[in-house]
C-alpha positions as CSV (number, residue, x, y, z in Angstrom):
1,M,2.6,86.3,17.2
2,N,3.6,89.6,15.7
3,H,2.6,92.4,18.0
4,H,1.7,95.3,15.7
5,A,-0.6,97.5,17.8
6,A,-3.0,97.3,20.7
7,A,-6.8,97.7,20.6
8,T,-9.3,98.0,23.5
9,V,-12.9,97.1,23.8
10,I,-15.3,97.7,26.8
11,T,-17.3,94.6,27.8
12,T,-19.9,94.2,30.5
13,Q,-17.2,92.9,32.9
14,G,-14.5,95.4,32.0
15,T,-12.1,96.6,29.4
16,V,-10.0,94.1,27.4
17,R,-6.9,94.8,25.3
18,G,-6.2,92.8,22.2
19,L,-3.8,92.9,19.2
20,L,-4.2,94.4,15.8
21,R,-2.3,92.4,13.2
22,D,-2.7,92.2,9.4
23,G,-6.1,94.0,9.4
24,T,-7.6,91.8,12.1
25,T,-8.1,92.5,15.8
26,V,-7.6,89.4,18.0
27,F,-8.7,89.2,21.6
28,L,-7.7,86.0,23.5
29,N,-8.8,84.5,26.8
30,I,-11.8,86.8,27.7
31,P,-13.8,85.3,30.5
32,Y,-17.5,84.7,29.8
33,A,-18.2,83.0,33.2
34,A,-16.6,82.7,36.6
35,P,-13.8,80.2,37.2
36,P,-15.4,76.7,37.9
37,T,-13.4,75.8,41.1
38,G,-14.2,73.6,44.0
39,A,-18.0,72.9,44.3
40,A,-18.6,75.4,41.5
41,R,-17.2,72.8,39.1
42,F,-20.5,71.0,39.5
43,A,-22.8,74.0,39.4
44,A,-24.3,76.0,36.6
45,P,-22.0,78.7,35.2
46,R,-22.1,82.0,37.0
47,P,-21.3,85.5,35.8
48,H,-17.6,86.5,36.0
49,A,-16.8,89.3,38.5
50,P,-16.0,92.7,36.9
51,W,-12.3,93.8,36.8
52,D,-10.7,97.1,37.2
53,G,-8.4,98.6,34.7
54,V,-7.6,96.9,31.4
55,R,-7.4,93.1,31.1
56,D,-4.7,91.8,28.8
57,A,-6.2,89.7,26.0
58,T,-3.1,89.2,23.9
59,E,-2.1,85.7,25.1
60,P,-3.9,82.4,25.1
61,G,-5.2,81.2,28.5
62,P,-5.6,78.0,30.4
63,T,-7.6,75.0,29.2
64,A,-10.2,72.7,30.7
65,P,-8.7,69.9,32.8
66,Q,-8.2,66.9,30.5
67,A,-6.0,63.8,30.0
68,E,-3.6,63.5,27.0
69,R,-5.5,62.1,24.1
70,R,-3.8,60.1,21.2
71,L,-5.1,58.4,18.1
72,G,-2.5,55.7,17.3
73,S,0.0,56.6,14.7
74,L,-1.8,59.8,13.5
75,D,-0.6,63.2,14.8
76,M,-3.8,64.8,16.0
77,T,-2.0,67.6,18.0
78,P,-3.4,70.3,15.7
79,Y,-6.9,69.1,16.5
80,F,-6.7,68.4,20.2
81,G,-4.3,71.3,20.9
82,P,-1.7,71.3,23.7
83,G,-3.9,69.4,26.3
84,W,-4.3,70.6,29.9
85,I,-2.8,74.0,30.5
86,P,-3.7,74.5,34.2
87,G,-5.5,77.6,35.4
88,E,-8.8,78.4,37.1
89,D,-10.1,81.0,34.7
90,F,-10.6,78.8,31.6
91,L,-14.3,79.5,30.7
92,T,-13.2,82.0,28.1
93,V,-13.7,83.1,24.5
94,N,-11.4,84.2,21.8
95,V,-12.6,86.8,19.3
96,W,-11.3,87.7,15.8
97,T,-12.8,90.8,14.2
98,P,-12.0,93.0,11.2
99,A,-10.0,95.9,12.4
100,A,-12.1,98.5,10.7
101,S,-15.7,98.1,9.7
102,G,-18.6,100.6,10.0
103,E,-21.3,97.9,9.8
104,R,-22.6,95.2,12.1
105,L,-21.0,92.0,10.9
106,P,-22.3,88.4,11.0
107,V,-21.0,86.4,14.0
108,M,-19.9,82.7,14.1
109,V,-19.4,80.9,17.4
110,F,-17.4,77.7,17.3
111,V,-17.6,74.7,19.7
112,H,-14.6,72.4,19.5
113,G,-14.7,68.6,19.5
114,G,-12.8,66.0,21.4
115,G,-15.2,63.3,22.6
116,F,-16.5,65.5,25.5
117,V,-13.2,64.8,27.3
118,A,-10.5,66.8,25.3
119,G,-9.8,69.8,23.1
120,S,-9.5,73.5,23.5
121,T,-9.6,76.8,21.7
122,R,-5.7,76.6,21.6
123,S,-5.8,74.2,18.7
124,E,-3.9,75.6,15.7
125,V,-6.8,74.8,13.4
126,Y,-9.3,77.1,15.1
127,D,-7.6,80.3,14.1
128,G,-10.3,82.8,13.2
129,A,-8.2,85.1,11.1
130,T,-9.6,83.9,7.8
131,F,-13.2,84.5,9.0
132,A,-12.3,88.0,10.1
133,R,-10.6,88.6,6.7
134,D,-13.9,87.7,5.0
135,G,-16.1,89.9,7.1
136,V,-17.2,87.6,10.0
137,V,-16.6,88.1,13.7
138,L,-15.4,84.7,14.8
139,V,-15.7,83.5,18.4
140,T,-14.2,80.3,19.8
141,L,-15.1,79.1,23.3
142,S,-13.9,76.7,26.0
143,Y,-16.2,74.6,28.1
144,R,-16.0,72.1,31.0
145,L,-15.0,68.6,29.9
146,G,-15.2,65.1,31.3
147,I,-16.5,64.6,34.9
148,A,-16.8,68.3,35.6
149,G,-18.6,69.0,32.3
150,F,-20.8,65.9,31.6
151,L,-21.0,63.4,34.5
152,D,-24.6,63.2,35.4
153,L,-24.4,63.8,39.2
154,P,-27.3,63.9,41.7
155,G,-27.2,67.3,43.3
156,A,-25.8,69.0,40.2
157,P,-27.4,70.4,37.1
158,A,-27.0,68.1,34.1
159,N,-24.9,68.9,31.0
160,R,-22.8,71.5,32.6
161,G,-20.5,71.7,29.6
162,L,-23.6,72.5,27.4
163,L,-24.7,75.1,29.9
164,D,-21.3,76.7,29.5
165,V,-21.9,77.0,25.8
166,I,-25.3,78.7,26.4
167,A,-23.6,81.1,28.9
168,A,-21.0,81.9,26.2
169,L,-23.9,82.6,23.8
170,R,-25.4,85.0,26.3
171,W,-22.0,86.7,26.6
172,V,-22.0,87.1,22.8
173,R,-25.5,88.6,22.8
174,E,-24.4,91.2,25.4
175,N,-21.0,92.0,24.2
176,I,-20.4,91.2,20.5
177,A,-21.7,94.5,19.2
178,A,-18.6,96.1,20.9
179,F,-16.5,93.9,18.7
180,G,-18.3,94.9,15.5
181,G,-20.7,91.9,15.4
182,D,-24.4,91.8,15.0
183,P,-26.1,90.0,17.9
184,A,-29.1,89.2,15.7
185,R,-26.9,87.3,13.2
186,V,-25.2,84.7,15.2
187,T,-24.3,81.3,13.8
188,L,-23.4,78.5,16.3
189,F,-21.3,75.8,14.8
190,G,-19.3,72.9,16.0
191,Q,-17.6,69.6,15.1
192,S,-17.8,66.1,16.5
193,A,-18.7,66.4,20.3
194,G,-19.0,70.1,19.6
195,A,-21.5,69.5,16.9
196,T,-23.6,67.2,19.1
197,I,-23.5,70.0,21.7
198,V,-24.8,72.4,19.0
199,G,-27.7,69.9,18.4
200,G,-28.3,69.9,22.1
201,V,-28.3,73.7,22.3
202,L,-30.7,73.8,19.3
203,A,-33.1,71.6,21.3
204,A,-32.7,73.6,24.6
205,P,-35.5,76.0,25.5
206,E,-33.2,78.2,27.4
207,A,-31.1,78.9,24.3
208,E,-34.0,80.2,22.2
209,G,-33.2,83.5,20.6
210,L,-29.5,83.4,21.2
211,F,-28.5,82.4,17.7
212,R,-30.0,82.6,14.2
213,R,-28.2,79.7,12.4
214,A,-26.4,76.5,13.3
215,I,-23.9,74.2,11.6
216,V,-23.5,70.6,12.7
217,Q,-20.3,69.1,11.4
218,S,-20.0,65.4,12.0
219,G,-22.2,65.4,15.1
220,S,-25.5,63.5,15.8
221,G,-29.0,64.3,16.5
222,L,-29.1,60.9,18.1
223,G,-25.9,61.1,20.1
224,T,-27.1,61.7,23.7
225,F,-27.1,59.3,26.6
226,T,-30.3,58.3,28.4
227,P,-30.4,59.0,32.2
228,E,-30.1,55.2,32.7
229,Q,-26.9,55.1,30.6
230,A,-25.4,58.1,32.3
231,A,-26.1,56.6,35.7
232,R,-23.9,53.7,34.9
233,V,-21.0,56.0,34.2
234,T,-21.7,57.9,37.4
235,R,-21.7,54.8,39.5
236,A,-18.4,53.7,37.9
237,A,-16.8,57.1,38.5
238,A,-17.9,57.2,42.1
239,H,-16.6,53.6,42.7
240,A,-13.3,54.5,41.1
241,L,-12.9,57.6,43.3
242,G,-14.2,55.8,46.4
243,V,-17.0,58.4,47.1
244,E,-20.8,58.5,47.0
245,P,-22.3,59.4,43.7
246,H,-23.4,62.9,44.6
247,A,-22.1,66.4,43.8
248,D,-21.2,67.1,47.4
249,A,-18.9,64.1,47.5
250,F,-17.2,65.1,44.3
251,A,-16.7,68.7,45.3
252,G,-13.5,68.2,47.3
253,I,-11.8,66.0,44.8
254,P,-9.0,67.8,43.0
255,D,-9.0,68.3,39.2
256,R,-6.0,66.1,38.7
257,R,-7.6,63.1,40.4
258,L,-10.8,63.6,38.3
259,V,-8.6,63.5,35.2
260,E,-6.6,60.5,36.4
261,V,-9.7,58.4,37.0
262,M,-10.9,58.9,33.4
263,S,-8.9,55.9,32.2
264,E,-10.9,53.7,34.5
265,L,-14.2,54.7,32.8
266,S,-13.4,53.3,29.4
267,G,-15.2,50.2,28.2
268,I,-18.4,50.7,30.3
269,D,-21.3,48.7,28.8
270,L,-23.9,51.3,28.0
271,Q,-26.2,49.0,26.1
272,T,-29.7,48.9,27.6
273,E,-32.9,47.0,26.7
274,T,-34.1,50.0,24.7
275,H,-30.9,51.9,23.7
276,S,-27.5,51.2,22.2
277,D,-24.4,53.2,23.1
278,P,-24.5,56.2,20.6
279,L,-20.7,56.6,21.0
280,I,-20.0,52.9,20.6
281,G,-17.6,52.9,23.5
282,L,-15.4,55.7,22.3
283,S,-16.3,58.0,25.2
284,P,-18.0,57.6,28.5
285,F,-19.5,61.0,28.2
286,S,-22.1,62.8,26.2
287,I,-25.1,65.1,26.7
288,V,-27.8,63.5,28.9
289,L,-31.4,64.0,27.8
290,D,-34.7,62.3,28.1
291,R,-35.2,62.6,24.4
292,Q,-32.8,63.0,21.5
293,P,-32.2,66.4,20.0
294,A,-33.6,65.2,16.6
295,E,-36.8,64.2,18.5
296,A,-37.0,67.7,20.1
297,V,-36.4,69.4,16.8
298,A,-39.1,67.2,15.2
299,A,-41.4,68.5,17.9
300,G,-40.7,72.1,17.0
301,R,-37.5,73.1,18.8
302,G,-35.1,75.2,16.7
303,A,-37.8,75.9,14.2
304,G,-36.6,79.5,13.6
305,V,-32.9,78.5,13.2
306,D,-31.4,77.8,9.7
307,L,-29.5,74.6,9.8
308,L,-26.5,73.2,7.8
309,V,-25.7,69.6,8.8
310,G,-23.2,67.1,7.3
311,T,-20.7,64.3,7.7
312,N,-17.6,63.1,6.0
313,A,-17.7,60.1,3.6
314,E,-15.4,57.8,5.6
315,E,-15.9,59.0,9.2
316,G,-15.0,55.6,10.8
317,N,-11.5,55.4,9.3
318,L,-10.2,57.6,12.1
319,Y,-11.0,54.9,14.7
320,L,-9.4,52.1,12.6
321,A,-6.6,53.3,10.3
322,P,-4.3,54.9,12.9
323,F,-4.3,51.6,14.9
324,G,-3.7,49.3,11.9
325,N,-7.2,47.9,12.1
326,L,-8.6,49.1,8.8
327,S,-6.8,46.6,6.5
328,T,-6.8,43.8,9.0
329,S,-10.6,43.8,9.8
330,T,-12.5,40.6,9.3
331,A,-16.1,39.7,8.7
332,A,-16.4,39.0,12.4
333,D,-15.3,42.6,13.1
334,V,-18.0,43.8,10.8
335,D,-20.6,41.7,12.7
336,A,-19.3,43.0,16.0
337,A,-19.5,46.6,14.9
338,A,-23.1,46.1,13.9
339,A,-24.0,44.2,17.1
340,R,-22.6,47.1,19.2
341,S,-24.7,49.7,17.5
342,H,-27.9,48.2,16.1
343,P,-30.8,46.1,17.4
344,Q,-30.8,43.9,14.2
345,P,-27.1,43.6,13.4
346,A,-27.5,40.8,10.8
347,R,-30.0,42.8,8.8
348,L,-27.8,45.9,9.0
349,V,-24.7,44.0,7.7
350,E,-26.7,42.5,4.9
351,T,-27.9,46.0,3.9
352,Y,-24.3,47.4,3.8
353,R,-22.9,44.4,2.0
354,K,-25.6,44.6,-0.7
355,A,-25.1,48.4,-1.1
356,R,-21.3,48.1,-1.2
357,P,-20.5,44.8,-3.0
358,Q,-16.9,45.7,-3.7
359,A,-16.1,46.9,-0.2
360,S,-13.5,45.2,2.0
361,D,-14.4,44.1,5.5
362,G,-12.5,47.1,6.8
363,E,-14.5,49.5,4.6
364,L,-17.7,48.0,5.8
365,R,-16.7,48.1,9.4
366,S,-15.7,51.8,9.0
367,A,-19.0,52.6,7.2
368,I,-21.1,51.0,10.0
369,M,-19.1,52.8,12.7
370,G,-19.3,56.1,11.0
371,D,-23.1,55.9,10.5
372,A,-23.6,54.7,14.1
373,L,-21.7,57.7,15.4
374,F,-22.6,60.4,12.9
375,G,-24.4,59.5,9.7
376,A,-27.7,58.1,10.9
377,G,-28.1,60.8,13.6
378,S,-27.2,63.6,11.1
379,R,-29.7,62.4,8.6
380,R,-32.4,62.2,11.3
381,L,-31.6,65.7,12.5
382,A,-31.8,67.1,8.9
383,D,-35.1,65.2,8.4
384,A,-36.5,66.6,11.6
385,H,-35.5,70.1,10.9
386,A,-36.7,70.0,7.2
387,G,-40.3,70.3,8.4
388,S,-39.7,73.7,10.0
389,A,-40.1,77.1,8.4
390,A,-36.3,77.7,8.5
391,A,-33.9,76.5,5.8
392,T,-32.1,73.1,6.0
393,Y,-29.0,72.2,4.1
394,R,-26.9,69.1,4.0
395,Y,-23.4,68.2,2.8
396,S,-21.0,65.2,2.5
397,F,-17.3,65.9,2.6
398,S,-15.5,63.4,0.3
399,W,-11.9,64.6,-0.3
400,R,-9.6,61.8,0.8
401,S,-6.4,62.4,2.7
402,N,-3.5,60.1,1.7
403,A,-2.1,60.0,5.3
404,L,-1.2,56.6,6.7
405,G,-0.4,55.1,3.3
406,G,-3.7,56.3,1.8
407,E,-5.9,54.6,4.4
408,L,-7.1,57.7,6.3
409,G,-9.3,59.0,3.5
410,A,-12.3,61.3,4.0
411,T,-12.3,60.6,7.7
412,H,-13.6,62.3,10.8
413,A,-12.2,65.8,11.4
414,V,-10.5,66.1,8.0
415,E,-12.9,68.8,6.8
416,L,-11.9,71.2,9.6
417,P,-8.8,72.8,8.0
418,F,-10.9,73.5,4.9
419,V,-13.7,75.2,6.9
420,F,-11.1,77.4,8.7
421,D,-9.0,77.8,5.4
422,V,-5.8,76.8,7.2
423,T,-4.6,73.9,5.1
424,D,-1.2,75.4,4.8
425,L,-0.4,74.8,8.5
426,P,2.8,72.7,8.6
427,R,1.6,70.3,11.3
428,L,-1.3,69.2,9.1
429,R,1.0,67.9,6.3
430,G,3.0,64.7,6.2
431,P,2.5,61.0,6.0
432,Q,1.3,60.8,9.7
433,A,-0.6,64.1,9.7
434,L,-4.3,64.8,9.1
435,L,-4.0,66.1,5.5
436,G,-1.3,63.6,4.5
437,P,1.7,64.3,2.3
438,D,-0.1,65.5,-0.9
439,E,-1.4,68.9,-1.9
440,P,-5.2,69.1,-1.5
441,P,-7.1,70.7,-4.5
442,P,-6.0,74.3,-4.7
443,D,-9.4,75.9,-4.3
444,L,-11.1,73.4,-2.0
445,A,-10.4,75.3,1.2
446,A,-11.3,78.7,-0.2
447,R,-14.6,77.4,-1.6
448,M,-15.6,75.5,1.5
449,H,-14.7,78.3,3.8
450,A,-16.7,80.7,1.6
451,A,-19.8,78.4,1.8
452,W,-19.7,78.6,5.6
453,V,-19.3,82.4,5.5
454,A,-22.2,82.7,3.0
455,F,-24.4,80.6,5.2
456,A,-23.6,82.7,8.3
457,T,-24.0,85.9,6.3
458,V,-27.2,85.3,4.2
459,G,-28.4,81.9,5.3
460,H,-27.5,80.1,2.1
461,P,-24.3,78.1,1.5
462,G,-24.8,78.0,-2.3
463,W,-26.7,74.8,-3.1
464,D,-30.3,73.4,-3.0
465,R,-32.2,73.2,0.2
466,Y,-32.8,69.9,1.9
467,D,-36.2,68.3,2.2
468,T,-37.4,64.8,3.0
469,G,-38.5,64.1,-0.5
470,R,-35.3,64.7,-2.4
471,R,-32.8,65.0,0.4
472,A,-30.4,67.2,-1.7
473,T,-26.8,66.9,-0.4
474,M,-23.8,68.8,-1.6
475,R,-20.9,66.3,-2.1
476,I,-17.8,68.4,-1.4
477,G,-14.4,67.3,-2.8
478,G,-12.2,67.9,-5.7
479,D,-15.4,68.4,-7.6
480,W,-18.7,69.7,-6.1
481,S,-22.0,68.1,-7.0
482,V,-25.5,67.9,-5.6
483,V,-26.6,64.3,-5.0
484,D,-30.0,63.1,-3.7
485,D,-30.0,61.1,-0.5
486,P,-26.5,59.6,-0.6
487,H,-26.3,56.1,0.9
488,G,-30.0,56.5,1.7
489,E,-30.7,52.7,1.7
490,E,-28.0,52.2,4.4
491,L,-29.1,55.2,6.5
492,Q,-32.8,54.1,6.4
493,A,-31.8,50.8,8.0
494,W,-31.0,52.6,11.3
495,P,-33.8,52.9,13.9
């Protein structure tokens, strides 16, 4: 980082000093809540104590406790970041803002992904400089992960990681004007687990009025666990730790042990008589709610919030190609993927085979996995919101990465460097890197990033609104075109 000059801002907790560089002021590691230590790891977030003097905000801070996360042969380090950087004070935000502006600017608040168990604001991809360059105050936030953030424990509030996000939004409302932002024009956006959290916040009564717009990138309005499913994970975690399934019993267990036990929680059968596992075994954690966010939105939650929701065209490839399982998949694998995620698997497979007669078994398996995780729940969320007074927009990202010998494709997470306009990062390029060895279309990142900025600024990304009649969707790739209800026959086959 080039240290050009210092800049200070007074927040409700105290003064922070950031860096002025290349026309942007950057503030890193500003606390929005008290350190979650000891028993407080399983409590709702609390206000951070004030500090005297000037707090340095020029260096990145610690990250939430988490295990190392890999995805086969694909280098996902730019996505997951450096992993666990220990330190108590990790409930923090980073802020990028134009160095000089006389007007209140739109604000975008980003929630990272990582399966509810990994990720941080230290990821290379989440650099907000391009947003600040284009007149947006960009905020990224950390939240509790894994057992501390999402294990549904008796004696503890549910969804503590989601409560962290709401606490960060309250911090934004109280403080962002000091950074040049407009607290009345806040857009909450997230990707993957972060996008599902955004959907959960959209449906949460306590978050009403904290943001004006929302973007759900490859999340799901049907991605939450039922209390029954969550209880299975809680019992398994308690058994692995040798304690009672109660917050008091977990309070004395050190963070490192909570992280170590995570490997023993994979593979838990979450299928119940009434619900399939919305994460198809990829993570033992999600938000826990009595009703899905899409159902809450259909009942009127988030009715005053403009929504942009979308997915990537080959989401499921990320969970197959890096492990060599895309090209080797069989018809039995397709059937198994359907059985894991759908109450009528044979009918689902028939629908996909009919809609994609030229597809390989690997492509069919990927399509079913992608729609189970993201596609069906995103369409349901868009449909639910389209009945509100606020605007709804939908997109499908179709540009294909040639990583892994061309197998990675338009997979999960590949749109992020384009949204943040950081496709030139060296770690993103190469045969084992997210964007592959080839140059993406020269204007794709600039155009996609501009659409996100436009949505945050004026509530319109630049294409037709979505409704349940036409279901207009912008297909984003080398070419941009609006299509009506892409893969609608397949998505209608989901309950």
